[in-house]
N, CA, C, O and the ligand as a Tripos MOL2 file, in Angstrom:
@<TRIPOS>MOLECULE
protein
  293   291    74     0     0
PROTEIN
NO_CHARGES

@<TRIPOS>ATOM
      1 N          84.2920   -0.5170   65.3200 N.3       1 MET1
      2 CA         84.5240   -0.1760   66.5660 C.3       1 MET1
      3 C          83.2660    0.7040   67.1830 C.2       1 MET1
      4 O          82.6770    0.4120   68.2230 O.2       1 MET1
      5 N          83.0130    1.6780   66.4540 N.am      2 SER2
      6 CA         81.9180    2.5670   66.7770 C.3       2 SER2
      7 C          80.5640    1.9900   66.1050 C.2       2 SER2
      8 O          80.2760    2.2700   64.9420 O.2       2 SER2
      9 N          79.7760    1.1890   66.8960 N.am      3 ASP3
     10 CA         78.4230    0.6070   66.3030 C.3       3 ASP3
     11 C          77.2530    1.3600   66.9870 C.2       3 ASP3
     12 O          76.0960    0.9400   66.9580 O.2       3 ASP3
     13 N          77.6660    2.5830   67.6480 N.am      4 THR4
     14 CA         76.5170    3.3600   68.1640 C.3       4 THR4
     15 C          76.4330    4.7050   67.2190 C.2       4 THR4
     16 O          77.3380    5.0420   66.4550 O.2       4 THR4
     17 N          75.4470    5.2740   67.3610 N.am      5 GLU5
     18 CA         75.1280    6.5540   66.5120 C.3       5 GLU5
     19 C          74.4270    7.5910   67.5490 C.2       5 GLU5
     20 O          73.7420    7.2270   68.5060 O.2       5 GLU5
     21 N          74.7080    8.9390   67.2060 N.am      6 TYR6
     22 CA         74.0410    9.9840   68.0380 C.3       6 TYR6
     23 C          72.6200    9.9220   67.8660 C.2       6 TYR6
     24 O          72.1600    9.8980   66.7240 O.2       6 TYR6
     25 N          72.0090    9.9000   68.6860 N.am      7 CYS7
     26 CA         70.4270   10.0830   68.5130 C.3       7 CYS7
     27 C          69.9440   11.4280   68.6980 C.2       7 CYS7
     28 O          69.9870   11.9640   69.8050 O.2       7 CYS7
     29 N          69.3920   12.1220   67.4620 N.am      8 TYR8
     30 CA         69.3440   13.5500   67.7100 C.3       8 TYR8
     31 C          68.1030   13.8080   68.3950 C.2       8 TYR8
     32 O          67.9150   14.9970   68.6540 O.2       8 TYR8
     33 N          67.1320   12.9290   68.7840 N.am      9 HIS9
     34 CA         65.9230   12.9490   69.6380 C.3       9 HIS9
     35 C          66.3950   13.0990   71.1710 C.2       9 HIS9
     36 O          66.2180   14.0690   71.9080 O.2       9 HIS9
     37 N          67.0920   11.7920   71.4740 N.am     10 CYS10
     38 CA         67.7340   11.9780   72.8740 C.3      10 CYS10
     39 C          68.6150   12.4860   73.3340 C.2      10 CYS10
     40 O          68.8250   12.6240   74.5390 O.2      10 CYS10
     41 N          69.5690   13.0100   72.0460 N.am     11 GLY11
     42 CA         70.9750   13.5640   72.5760 C.3      11 GLY11
     43 C          71.9240   12.6870   73.1320 C.2      11 GLY11
     44 O          72.8850   13.1780   73.7250 O.2      11 GLY11
     45 N          71.8010   11.3960   73.0280 N.am     12 THR12
     46 CA         72.6790   10.5210   73.4160 C.3      12 THR12
     47 C          73.1060    9.5580   72.2490 C.2      12 THR12
     48 O          72.7340    9.8010   71.1010 O.2      12 THR12
     49 N          73.8460    8.5210   72.5270 N.am     13 ARG13
     50 CA         74.3270    7.5290   71.4580 C.3      13 ARG13
     51 C          73.5460    6.2700   71.9020 C.2      13 ARG13
     52 O          73.4550    6.0580   73.1110 O.2      13 ARG13
     53 N          72.9390    5.3650   70.9630 N.am     14 HIS14
     54 CA         72.3950    4.1640   71.1190 C.3      14 HIS14
     55 C          73.0800    3.2000   70.3670 C.2      14 HIS14
     56 O          73.8860    3.6690   69.5640 O.2      14 HIS14
     57 N          72.9660    1.8290   70.4130 N.am     15 PRO15
     58 CA         73.3110    0.9280   69.4010 C.3      15 PRO15
     59 C          72.8360    1.2260   67.9720 C.2      15 PRO15
     60 O          71.6460    1.5370   67.9240 O.2      15 PRO15
     61 N          73.3760    1.2100   66.9920 N.am     16 ARG16
     62 CA         72.9520    1.1570   65.7160 C.3      16 ARG16
     63 C          71.7470    0.3540   65.4780 C.2      16 ARG16
     64 O          70.8150    0.7740   64.7920 O.2      16 ARG16
     65 N          71.7630   -0.9370   66.1080 N.am     17 THR17
     66 CA         70.8430   -1.9780   65.7750 C.3      17 THR17
     67 C          69.3550   -1.3990   66.2320 C.2      17 THR17
     68 O          68.3270   -1.7770   65.6710 O.2      17 THR17
     69 N          69.3650   -0.4730   67.2760 N.am     18 GLU18
     70 CA         68.2440   -0.0690   67.9420 C.3      18 GLU18
     71 C          67.8120    1.5530   67.2260 C.2      18 GLU18
     72 O          66.9850    2.3840   67.6020 O.2      18 GLU18
     73 N          68.6710    1.5510   66.1710 N.am     19 MET19
     74 CA         68.0560    3.0510   65.5570 C.3      19 MET19
     75 C          67.6740    2.9600   64.0200 C.2      19 MET19
     76 O          67.9350    1.9410   63.3810 O.2      19 MET19
     77 N          67.0880    3.9870   63.4840 N.am     20 ARG20
     78 CA         66.8270    4.1760   62.1750 C.3      20 ARG20
     79 C          67.3520    5.3020   61.6740 C.2      20 ARG20
     80 O          67.3580    6.3680   62.2890 O.2      20 ARG20
     81 N          67.8810    5.1130   60.3920 N.am     21 GLN21
     82 CA         68.4230    6.5860   59.8310 C.3      21 GLN21
     83 C          67.2400    7.1820   59.1920 C.2      21 GLN21
     84 O          66.4450    6.5260   58.5190 O.2      21 GLN21
     85 N          67.1470    8.4220   59.4180 N.am     22 ILE22
     86 CA         65.7620    8.9850   58.8050 C.3      22 ILE22
     87 C          66.1490   10.0440   58.0140 C.2      22 ILE22
     88 O          67.3270   10.3670   58.1640 O.2      22 ILE22
     89 N          65.4870   10.7040   57.1880 N.am     23 GLU23
     90 CA         66.0250   11.8960   56.4330 C.3      23 GLU23
     91 C          65.2440   13.1300   57.0300 C.2      23 GLU23
     92 O          64.0170   13.1720   57.1300 O.2      23 GLU23
     93 N          65.9930   13.9930   57.3610 N.am     24 THR24
     94 CA         65.2320   15.2890   57.8900 C.3      24 THR24
     95 C          65.7560   16.5290   56.8490 C.2      24 THR24
     96 O          66.5230   16.2970   55.9140 O.2      24 THR24
     97 N          65.3210   17.6350   57.1020 N.am     25 LYS25
     98 CA         65.6770   18.7270   56.4140 C.3      25 LYS25
     99 C          67.0920   19.0310   56.2780 C.2      25 LYS25
    100 O          67.5970   19.5600   55.2880 O.2      25 LYS25
    101 N          67.7260   18.6500   57.3740 N.am     26 ALA26
    102 CA         69.1350   19.0210   57.6440 C.3      26 ALA26
    103 C          69.9640   17.7840   57.1030 C.2      26 ALA26
    104 O          71.1750   17.9010   57.2900 O.2      26 ALA26
    105 N          69.5440   16.5850   56.4520 N.am     27 GLY27
    106 CA         70.0920   15.6200   55.9590 C.3      27 GLY27
    107 C          69.6870   14.3240   56.7630 C.2      27 GLY27
    108 O          68.7070   14.2900   57.5060 O.2      27 GLY27
    109 N          70.4430   13.3790   56.5650 N.am     28 LYS28
    110 CA         70.3280   12.0800   57.1350 C.3      28 LYS28
    111 C          70.7290   12.2740   58.5440 C.2      28 LYS28
    112 O          71.7950   12.7810   58.8930 O.2      28 LYS28
    113 N          69.6190   11.7520   59.4830 N.am     29 ARG29
    114 CA         70.0310   11.5040   61.1150 C.3      29 ARG29
    115 C          69.7580   10.2160   61.4940 C.2      29 ARG29
    116 O          69.1720    9.4680   60.7120 O.2      29 ARG29
    117 N          70.1140    9.8360   62.6290 N.am     30 TRP30
    118 CA         69.7750    8.7390   63.3560 C.3      30 TRP30
    119 C          68.6990    9.0640   64.4410 C.2      30 TRP30
    120 O          68.7850   10.0980   65.1020 O.2      30 TRP30
    121 N          67.8860    8.3470   64.5800 N.am     31 ARG31
    122 CA         67.1240    8.3910   65.7440 C.3      31 ARG31
    123 C          66.5860    7.1180   66.2430 C.2      31 ARG31
    124 O          66.1930    6.2870   65.4240 O.2      31 ARG31
    125 N          66.5340    6.9050   67.3900 N.am     32 CYS32
    126 CA         66.2940    5.4250   68.1030 C.3      32 CYS32
    127 C          64.9390    4.9850   67.6840 C.2      32 CYS32
    128 O          64.1110    5.8670   67.4540 O.2      32 CYS32
    129 N          64.5820    3.6510   67.5450 N.am     33 ILE33
    130 CA         63.3670    3.0950   67.1550 C.3      33 ILE33
    131 C          62.3670    3.3580   68.3530 C.2      33 ILE33
    132 O          61.1770    3.6130   68.1670 O.2      33 ILE33
    133 N          62.9980    3.2670   69.6810 N.am     34 LYS34
    134 CA         62.2640    3.5500   70.8230 C.3      34 LYS34
    135 C          61.3080    4.7580   70.6430 C.2      34 LYS34
    136 O          60.0800    4.7150   70.7240 O.2      34 LYS34
    137 N          62.1540    5.9510   70.3600 N.am     35 SER35
    138 CA         61.5330    7.2270   70.4120 C.3      35 SER35
    139 C          60.5180    7.5230   69.3660 C.2      35 SER35
    140 O          59.5710    8.2870   69.5540 O.2      35 SER35
    141 N          60.7910    6.7910   68.0870 N.am     36 ILE36
    142 CA         60.0000    7.0940   67.1340 C.3      36 ILE36
    143 C          58.6160    6.0860   67.2740 C.2      36 ILE36
    144 O          57.5740    6.3700   66.6830 O.2      36 ILE36
    145 N          58.7510    4.9000   68.1170 N.am     37 GLU37
    146 CA         57.5770    4.3480   68.6370 C.3      37 GLU37
    147 C          56.7430    5.0310   69.6220 C.2      37 GLU37
    148 O          55.5140    4.9970   69.6800 O.2      37 GLU37
    149 N          57.4840    5.6040   70.3270 N.am     38 ALA38
    150 CA         56.6940    6.3310   71.5550 C.3      38 ALA38
    151 C          55.9560    7.7170   71.1400 C.2      38 ALA38
    152 O          55.0640    8.2070   71.8330 O.2      38 ALA38
    153 N          56.4830    8.3620   69.7870 N.am     39 THR39
    154 CA         55.9730    9.4080   69.2940 C.3      39 THR39
    155 C          54.5700    8.8320   68.5590 C.2      39 THR39
    156 O          53.4290    9.2920   68.5700 O.2      39 THR39
    157 N          55.0490    7.8150   68.0130 N.am     40 LYS40
    158 CA         53.8030    7.2240   67.0240 C.3      40 LYS40
    159 C          52.4270    6.8480   68.0350 C.2      40 LYS40
    160 O          51.2710    7.1860   67.7790 O.2      40 LYS40
    161 N          52.8790    6.0600   69.2470 N.am     41 ARG41
    162 CA         51.9480    5.7600   70.0870 C.3      41 ARG41
    163 C          51.0630    7.0710   70.7140 C.2      41 ARG41
    164 O          49.8360    7.1460   70.7840 O.2      41 ARG41
    165 N          52.0150    8.0340   71.1280 N.am     42 SER42
    166 CA         51.3440    9.0390   71.7110 C.3      42 SER42
    167 C          50.5770   10.1080   70.7840 C.2      42 SER42
    168 O          49.7130   10.8610   71.2320 O.2      42 SER42
    169 N          50.9440   10.0900   69.5960 N.am     43 THR43
    170 CA         50.0390   10.6670   68.5400 C.3      43 THR43
    171 C          48.6280    9.8910   68.2950 C.2      43 THR43
    172 O          47.5790   10.5170   68.1430 O.2      43 THR43
    173 N          48.6980    8.5040   68.2730 N.am     44 ALA44
    174 CA         47.6860    7.8410   68.1840 C.3      44 ALA44
    175 C          46.7130    7.9390   69.5120 C.2      44 ALA44
    176 O          45.4950    8.0860   69.4040 O.2      44 ALA44
    177 N          47.2790    7.8570   70.5610 N.am     45 GLU45
    178 CA         46.5720    8.1240   71.9170 C.3      45 GLU45
    179 C          45.8130    9.5970   71.6700 C.2      45 GLU45
    180 O          44.6580    9.7950   72.0450 O.2      45 GLU45
    181 N          46.6010   10.5680   71.0060 N.am     46 ARG46
    182 CA         45.8120   11.8360   71.2140 C.3      46 ARG46
    183 C          45.0370   11.8330   70.1910 C.2      46 ARG46
    184 O          44.0880   12.6100   70.2950 O.2      46 ARG46
    185 N          45.1010   11.2000   69.1710 N.am     47 ASP47
    186 CA         43.9520   11.2480   68.1360 C.3      47 ASP47
    187 C          42.7080   10.4580   68.7080 C.2      47 ASP47
    188 O          41.5830   10.9090   68.4940 O.2      47 ASP47
    189 N          42.8750    9.3190   69.4120 N.am     48 THR48
    190 CA         41.5650    8.6220   69.9890 C.3      48 THR48
    191 C          40.9310    9.5090   71.1050 C.2      48 THR48
    192 O          39.7140    9.4570   71.2860 O.2      48 THR48
    193 N          41.8020   10.3960   71.9250 N.am     49 PHE49
    194 CA         41.1110   11.0820   72.7310 C.3      49 PHE49
    195 C          40.4950   12.3960   72.0270 C.2      49 PHE49
    196 O          39.4480   12.9170   72.4120 O.2      49 PHE49
    197 N          41.0930   12.7610   71.1980 N.am     50 GLY50
    198 CA         40.3520   13.8280   70.3390 C.3      50 GLY50
    199 C          38.9440   13.5620   69.9910 C.2      50 GLY50
    200 O          37.9570   14.2630   70.2130 O.2      50 GLY50
    201 N          39.0530   12.2120   69.2990 N.am     51 LYS51
    202 CA         37.8190   11.8030   68.5800 C.3      51 LYS51
    203 C          36.6440   11.5120   69.7980 C.2      51 LYS51
    204 O          35.4630   11.8450   69.7100 O.2      51 LYS51
    205 N          37.1880   10.9060   70.7920 N.am     52 ARG52
    206 CA         36.1600   10.5440   71.9190 C.3      52 ARG52
    207 C          35.5640   11.9200   72.6820 C.2      52 ARG52
    208 O          34.4240   11.9410   73.1450 O.2      52 ARG52
    209 N          36.4320   13.0010   72.7480 N.am     53 VAL53
    210 CA         35.9420   14.2860   73.2200 C.3      53 VAL53
    211 C          34.9800   14.8350   72.3040 C.2      53 VAL53
    212 O          33.9380   15.3330   72.7310 O.2      53 VAL53
    213 N          35.3040   14.7700   70.8190 N.am     54 SER54
    214 CA         34.2750   15.5990   69.7760 C.3      54 SER54
    215 C          32.8340   14.7690   69.9650 C.2      54 SER54
    216 O          31.7260   15.3050   69.9690 O.2      54 SER54
    217 N          33.1110   13.2860   70.1260 N.am     55 ALA55
    218 CA         31.9740   12.5340   70.1150 C.3      55 ALA55
    219 C          31.0480   12.8640   71.1900 C.2      55 ALA55
    220 O          29.8390   13.0370   71.0300 O.2      55 ALA55
    221 N          31.8310   12.9610   72.5610 N.am     56 GLU56
    222 CA         31.1850   13.2610   73.6140 C.3      56 GLU56
    223 C          30.1530   14.7910   73.5900 C.2      56 GLU56
    224 O          28.9790   14.9240   73.9360 O.2      56 GLU56
    225 N          30.9970   15.6750   73.1140 N.am     57 ASN57
    226 CA         30.7140   17.0360   72.8250 C.3      57 ASN57
    227 C          29.1690   16.9810   71.9480 C.2      57 ASN57
    228 O          28.1170   17.5280   72.2790 O.2      57 ASN57
    229 N          29.4400   16.1430   70.7540 N.am     58 LYS58
    230 CA         28.3540   16.2280   69.9450 C.3      58 LYS58
    231 C          26.9290   15.3990   70.7730 C.2      58 LYS58
    232 O          25.7650   15.7890   70.6820 O.2      58 LYS58
    233 N          27.3090   14.4340   71.4060 N.am     59 ALA59
    234 CA         26.1210   13.7680   71.9630 C.3      59 ALA59
    235 C          25.5030   14.9360   73.2590 C.2      59 ALA59
    236 O          24.3080   15.0600   73.5270 O.2      59 ALA59
    237 N          26.4760   15.5980   73.8430 N.am     60 GLY60
    238 CA         25.9570   16.5160   74.7190 C.3      60 GLY60
    239 C          25.1700   17.5920   73.9850 C.2      60 GLY60
    240 O          24.0280   17.8170   74.3870 O.2      60 GLY60
    241 N          25.6650   18.3040   72.9230 N.am     61 ALA61
    242 CA         24.7950   19.0260   72.0810 C.3      61 ALA61
    243 C          23.3990   18.4340   71.8010 C.2      61 ALA61
    244 O          22.3230   18.9900   72.0210 O.2      61 ALA61
    245 N          23.6160   17.1380   71.2470 N.am     62 GLN62
    246 CA         22.1270   16.6010   70.9270 C.3      62 GLN62
    247 C          21.3280   16.6060   72.1510 C.2      62 GLN62
    248 O          20.1610   16.9550   71.9730 O.2      62 GLN62
    249 N          21.6170   16.3430   73.2050 N.am     63 SER63
    250 CA         20.7870   15.8880   74.3860 C.3      63 SER63
    251 C          20.2410   17.4160   74.8170 C.2      63 SER63
    252 O          19.0940   17.6520   75.1960 O.2      63 SER63
    253 N          21.2340   18.3240   74.6850 N.am     64 LYS64
    254 CA         20.8030   19.6270   75.1950 C.3      64 LYS64
    255 C          19.6820   20.1850   74.3600 C.2      64 LYS64
    256 O          18.7130   20.7490   74.8690 O.2      64 LYS64
    257 N          19.8750   19.9730   72.7520 N.am     65 ALA65
    258 CA         18.8150   20.3070   71.7820 C.3      65 ALA65
    259 C          17.4730   19.7100   72.1330 C.2      65 ALA65
    260 O          16.4110   20.3190   72.0020 O.2      65 ALA65
    261 N          17.6010   18.3810   72.6240 N.am     66 ARG66
    262 CA         16.3970   17.4730   72.9950 C.3      66 ARG66
    263 C          15.6900   18.0770   74.0530 C.2      66 ARG66
    264 O          14.4670   18.2140   74.0340 O.2      66 ARG66
    265 N          16.5010   18.4840   75.0780 N.am     67 LEU67
    266 CA         15.9740   19.0160   76.4520 C.3      67 LEU67
    267 C          15.1500   20.3710   76.1130 C.2      67 LEU67
    268 O          14.0880   20.6430   76.6730 O.2      67 LEU67
    269 N          15.7300   21.1470   75.1820 N.am     68 MET68
    270 CA         15.0140   22.6220   74.8570 C.3      68 MET68
    271 C          13.8530   22.2870   74.1750 C.2      68 MET68
    272 O          12.8640   22.9900   74.3850 O.2      68 MET68
    273 N          13.7560   21.1830   73.2580 N.am     69 LEU69
    274 CA         12.6820   21.0140   72.5170 C.3      69 LEU69
    275 C          11.4230   20.5450   73.4060 C.2      69 LEU69
    276 O          10.2830   20.9880   73.2640 O.2      69 LEU69
    277 N          11.8670   19.4540   74.4640 N.am     70 ASN70
    278 CA         10.8300   19.2000   75.3340 C.3      70 ASN70
    279 C          10.4400   20.3410   76.1230 C.2      70 ASN70
    280 O           9.2390   20.4270   76.3820 O.2      70 ASN70
    281 N          11.1690   21.1810   76.5310 N.am     71 SER71
    282 CA         10.8860   22.3080   77.5580 C.3      71 SER71
    283 C           9.7050   23.2680   76.7720 C.2      71 SER71
    284 O           8.8450   23.8580   77.4260 O.2      71 SER71
    285 N           9.7730   23.3350   75.4580 N.am     72 ASN72
    286 CA          8.9850   24.1020   74.7550 C.3      72 ASN72
    287 C           7.4810   23.6760   74.5750 C.2      72 ASN72
    288 O           6.5910   24.4040   74.1370 O.2      72 ASN72
    289 N           7.3510   22.3640   74.9910 N.am     73 ARG73
    290 CA          6.0390   21.6950   74.8200 C.3      73 ARG73
    291 C           5.1000   22.0710   75.8800 C.2      73 ARG73
    292 O           3.9610   21.6040   75.8900 O.2      73 ARG73
    293 ZN         67.0650    7.8840   71.1240 Zn       74 ZN74
@<TRIPOS>BOND
     1     1     2 1
     2     2     3 1
     3     3     4 2
     4     3     5 am
     5     5     6 1
     6     6     7 1
     7     7     8 2
     8     7     9 am
     9     9    10 1
    10    10    11 1
    11    11    12 2
    12    11    13 am
    13    13    14 1
    14    14    15 1
    15    15    16 2
    16    15    17 am
    17    17    18 1
    18    18    19 1
    19    19    20 2
    20    19    21 am
    21    21    22 1
    22    22    23 1
    23    23    24 2
    24    23    25 am
    25    25    26 1
    26    26    27 1
    27    27    28 2
    28    27    29 am
    29    29    30 1
    30    30    31 1
    31    31    32 2
    32    31    33 am
    33    33    34 1
    34    34    35 1
    35    35    36 2
    36    35    37 am
    37    37    38 1
    38    38    39 1
    39    39    40 2
    40    39    41 am
    41    41    42 1
    42    42    43 1
    43    43    44 2
    44    43    45 am
    45    45    46 1
    46    46    47 1
    47    47    48 2
    48    47    49 am
    49    49    50 1
    50    50    51 1
    51    51    52 2
    52    51    53 am
    53    53    54 1
    54    54    55 1
    55    55    56 2
    56    55    57 am
    57    57    58 1
    58    58    59 1
    59    59    60 2
    60    59    61 am
    61    61    62 1
    62    62    63 1
    63    63    64 2
    64    63    65 am
    65    65    66 1
    66    66    67 1
    67    67    68 2
    68    67    69 am
    69    69    70 1
    70    70    71 1
    71    71    72 2
    72    71    73 am
    73    73    74 1
    74    74    75 1
    75    75    76 2
    76    75    77 am
    77    77    78 1
    78    78    79 1
    79    79    80 2
    80    79    81 am
    81    81    82 1
    82    82    83 1
    83    83    84 2
    84    83    85 am
    85    85    86 1
    86    86    87 1
    87    87    88 2
    88    87    89 am
    89    89    90 1
    90    90    91 1
    91    91    92 2
    92    91    93 am
    93    93    94 1
    94    94    95 1
    95    95    96 2
    96    95    97 am
    97    97    98 1
    98    98    99 1
    99    99   100 2
   100    99   101 am
   101   101   102 1
   102   102   103 1
   103   103   104 2
   104   103   105 am
   105   105   106 1
   106   106   107 1
   107   107   108 2
   108   107   109 am
   109   109   110 1
   110   110   111 1
   111   111   112 2
   112   111   113 am
   113   113   114 1
   114   114   115 1
   115   115   116 2
   116   115   117 am
   117   117   118 1
   118   118   119 1
   119   119   120 2
   120   119   121 am
   121   121   122 1
   122   122   123 1
   123   123   124 2
   124   123   125 am
   125   125   126 1
   126   126   127 1
   127   127   128 2
   128   127   129 am
   129   129   130 1
   130   130   131 1
   131   131   132 2
   132   131   133 am
   133   133   134 1
   134   134   135 1
   135   135   136 2
   136   135   137 am
   137   137   138 1
   138   138   139 1
   139   139   140 2
   140   139   141 am
   141   141   142 1
   142   142   143 1
   143   143   144 2
   144   143   145 am
   145   145   146 1
   146   146   147 1
   147   147   148 2
   148   147   149 am
   149   149   150 1
   150   150   151 1
   151   151   152 2
   152   151   153 am
   153   153   154 1
   154   154   155 1
   155   155   156 2
   156   155   157 am
   157   157   158 1
   158   158   159 1
   159   159   160 2
   160   159   161 am
   161   161   162 1
   162   162   163 1
   163   163   164 2
   164   163   165 am
   165   165   166 1
   166   166   167 1
   167   167   168 2
   168   167   169 am
   169   169   170 1
   170   170   171 1
   171   171   172 2
   172   171   173 am
   173   173   174 1
   174   174   175 1
   175   175   176 2
   176   175   177 am
   177   177   178 1
   178   178   179 1
   179   179   180 2
   180   179   181 am
   181   181   182 1
   182   182   183 1
   183   183   184 2
   184   183   185 am
   185   185   186 1
   186   186   187 1
   187   187   188 2
   188   187   189 am
   189   189   190 1
   190   190   191 1
   191   191   192 2
   192   191   193 am
   193   193   194 1
   194   194   195 1
   195   195   196 2
   196   195   197 am
   197   197   198 1
   198   198   199 1
   199   199   200 2
   200   199   201 am
   201   201   202 1
   202   202   203 1
   203   203   204 2
   204   203   205 am
   205   205   206 1
   206   206   207 1
   207   207   208 2
   208   207   209 am
   209   209   210 1
   210   210   211 1
   211   211   212 2
   212   211   213 am
   213   213   214 1
   214   214   215 1
   215   215   216 2
   216   215   217 am
   217   217   218 1
   218   218   219 1
   219   219   220 2
   220   219   221 am
   221   221   222 1
   222   222   223 1
   223   223   224 2
   224   223   225 am
   225   225   226 1
   226   226   227 1
   227   227   228 2
   228   227   229 am
   229   229   230 1
   230   230   231 1
   231   231   232 2
   232   231   233 am
   233   233   234 1
   234   234   235 1
   235   235   236 2
   236   235   237 am
   237   237   238 1
   238   238   239 1
   239   239   240 2
   240   239   241 am
   241   241   242 1
   242   242   243 1
   243   243   244 2
   244   243   245 am
   245   245   246 1
   246   246   247 1
   247   247   248 2
   248   247   249 am
   249   249   250 1
   250   250   251 1
   251   251   252 2
   252   251   253 am
   253   253   254 1
   254   254   255 1
   255   255   256 2
   256   255   257 am
   257   257   258 1
   258   258   259 1
   259   259   260 2
   260   259   261 am
   261   261   262 1
   262   262   263 1
   263   263   264 2
   264   263   265 am
   265   265   266 1
   266   266   267 1
   267   267   268 2
   268   267   269 am
   269   269   270 1
   270   270   271 1
   271   271   272 2
   272   271   273 am
   273   273   274 1
   274   274   275 1
   275   275   276 2
   276   275   277 am
   277   277   278 1
   278   278   279 1
   279   279   280 2
   280   279   281 am
   281   281   282 1
   282   282   283 1
   283   283   284 2
   284   283   285 am
   285   285   286 1
   286   286   287 1
   287   287   288 2
   288   287   289 am
   289   289   290 1
   290   290   291 1
   291   291   292 2
@<TRIPOS>SUBSTRUCTURE
     1 MET1         2 RESIDUE 1 A MET
     2 SER2         6 RESIDUE 1 A SER
     3 ASP3        10 RESIDUE 1 A ASP
     4 THR4        14 RESIDUE 1 A THR
     5 GLU5        18 RESIDUE 1 A GLU
     6 TYR6        22 RESIDUE 1 A TYR
     7 CYS7        26 RESIDUE 1 A CYS
     8 TYR8        30 RESIDUE 1 A TYR
     9 HIS9        34 RESIDUE 1 A HIS
    10 CYS10       38 RESIDUE 1 A CYS
    11 GLY11       42 RESIDUE 1 A GLY
    12 THR12       46 RESIDUE 1 A THR
    13 ARG13       50 RESIDUE 1 A ARG
    14 HIS14       54 RESIDUE 1 A HIS
    15 PRO15       58 RESIDUE 1 A PRO
    16 ARG16       62 RESIDUE 1 A ARG
    17 THR17       66 RESIDUE 1 A THR
    18 GLU18       70 RESIDUE 1 A GLU
    19 MET19       74 RESIDUE 1 A MET
    20 ARG20       78 RESIDUE 1 A ARG
    21 GLN21       82 RESIDUE 1 A GLN
    22 ILE22       86 RESIDUE 1 A ILE
    23 GLU23       90 RESIDUE 1 A GLU
    24 THR24       94 RESIDUE 1 A THR
    25 LYS25       98 RESIDUE 1 A LYS
    26 ALA26      102 RESIDUE 1 A ALA
    27 GLY27      106 RESIDUE 1 A GLY
    28 LYS28      110 RESIDUE 1 A LYS
    29 ARG29      114 RESIDUE 1 A ARG
    30 TRP30      118 RESIDUE 1 A TRP
    31 ARG31      122 RESIDUE 1 A ARG
    32 CYS32      126 RESIDUE 1 A CYS
    33 ILE33      130 RESIDUE 1 A ILE
    34 LYS34      134 RESIDUE 1 A LYS
    35 SER35      138 RESIDUE 1 A SER
    36 ILE36      142 RESIDUE 1 A ILE
    37 GLU37      146 RESIDUE 1 A GLU
    38 ALA38      150 RESIDUE 1 A ALA
    39 THR39      154 RESIDUE 1 A THR
    40 LYS40      158 RESIDUE 1 A LYS
    41 ARG41      162 RESIDUE 1 A ARG
    42 SER42      166 RESIDUE 1 A SER
    43 THR43      170 RESIDUE 1 A THR
    44 ALA44      174 RESIDUE 1 A ALA
    45 GLU45      178 RESIDUE 1 A GLU
    46 ARG46      182 RESIDUE 1 A ARG
    47 ASP47      186 RESIDUE 1 A ASP
    48 THR48      190 RESIDUE 1 A THR
    49 PHE49      194 RESIDUE 1 A PHE
    50 GLY50      198 RESIDUE 1 A GLY
    51 LYS51      202 RESIDUE 1 A LYS
    52 ARG52      206 RESIDUE 1 A ARG
    53 VAL53      210 RESIDUE 1 A VAL
    54 SER54      214 RESIDUE 1 A SER
    55 ALA55      218 RESIDUE 1 A ALA
    56 GLU56      222 RESIDUE 1 A GLU
    57 ASN57      226 RESIDUE 1 A ASN
    58 LYS58      230 RESIDUE 1 A LYS
    59 ALA59      234 RESIDUE 1 A ALA
    60 GLY60      238 RESIDUE 1 A GLY
    61 ALA61      242 RESIDUE 1 A ALA
    62 GLN62      246 RESIDUE 1 A GLN
    63 SER63      250 RESIDUE 1 A SER
    64 LYS64      254 RESIDUE 1 A LYS
    65 ALA65      258 RESIDUE 1 A ALA
    66 ARG66      262 RESIDUE 1 A ARG
    67 LEU67      266 RESIDUE 1 A LEU
    68 MET68      270 RESIDUE 1 A MET
    69 LEU69      274 RESIDUE 1 A LEU
    70 ASN70      278 RESIDUE 1 A ASN
    71 SER71      282 RESIDUE 1 A SER
    72 ASN72      286 RESIDUE 1 A ASN
    73 ARG73      290 RESIDUE 1 A ARG
    74 ZN74       293 GROUP 0 **** ****
């Protein structure tokens, strides 16, 4: 009868086929694949963004250092 489970992430029930049972500190809980994937994706995007920003900062610092060297000549 009940083929849905309570999704602790969304606070609603989803069909069990769209969910994963995962271990948490509080025990086994159900979470929908959609929310798991969304979290995974946003984490990956954050990582990519962070890497790009730090690369740009590095490049900026290097060109600034170059400018200072040039002005000393
Ligand atoms: Zn959910």
